[in-house]
C-alpha positions as CSV (number, residue, x, y, z in Angstrom):
1,M,7.6,-15.7,-9.7
2,L,7.1,-13.0,-12.2
3,S,9.4,-11.8,-14.1
4,S,8.5,-10.0,-16.7
5,A,8.2,-6.1,-16.3
6,N,5.4,-5.8,-18.3
7,T,3.6,-8.5,-16.0
8,L,3.4,-7.0,-12.6
9,P,1.1,-4.1,-14.0
10,K,-1.3,-5.8,-16.0
11,L,-1.9,-8.1,-13.4
12,Y,-2.6,-4.9,-11.3
13,L,-5.1,-3.7,-13.5
14,S,-6.5,-7.0,-13.8
15,V,-7.1,-6.4,-10.1
16,I,-8.6,-2.9,-10.9
17,E,-11.3,-4.2,-12.8
18,D,-12.3,-7.0,-11.3
19,V,-12.8,-4.5,-8.0
20,I,-14.2,-2.0,-10.2
21,E,-16.8,-4.9,-11.2
22,S,-17.2,-6.4,-7.9
23,I,-18.6,-3.1,-6.2
24,R,-20.4,-1.8,-9.6
25,E,-23.8,-3.4,-8.4
26,L,-23.5,-2.6,-4.8
27,F,-22.9,0.8,-6.1
28,C,-25.6,1.8,-7.9
29,D,-28.0,-0.3,-5.1
30,E,-26.8,2.8,-3.2
31,G,-27.2,5.4,-5.6
32,V,-23.8,6.2,-6.4
33,E,-23.3,6.6,-9.5
34,E,-21.3,5.7,-12.5
35,R,-18.9,7.9,-13.3
36,V,-17.6,7.9,-9.5
37,L,-16.2,4.3,-11.0
38,D,-14.9,5.5,-13.7
39,N,-13.1,8.3,-11.6
40,L,-12.3,5.4,-8.7
41,R,-10.5,3.2,-11.8
42,Q,-8.8,6.4,-13.8
43,S,-7.4,7.3,-10.7
44,L,-5.8,4.1,-9.4
45,T,-4.5,3.6,-13.0
46,A,-2.9,6.9,-13.3
47,A,-1.3,6.2,-9.5
48,L,0.0,2.4,-10.7
49,M,1.3,4.5,-14.3
50,S,3.0,6.4,-12.1
51,M,4.9,4.1,-10.0
């Protein structure tokens, strides 16, 4: 079980990075600008840190 207070945020940040990386090519193929993914990462990270 995850017992450290720092473990969950690190896990969530890792999931955010994994999701961003897994959709990067899809977004590129659809013509979505790279900064959209950067903005998404920043928004998700900020939301996580505010919890």
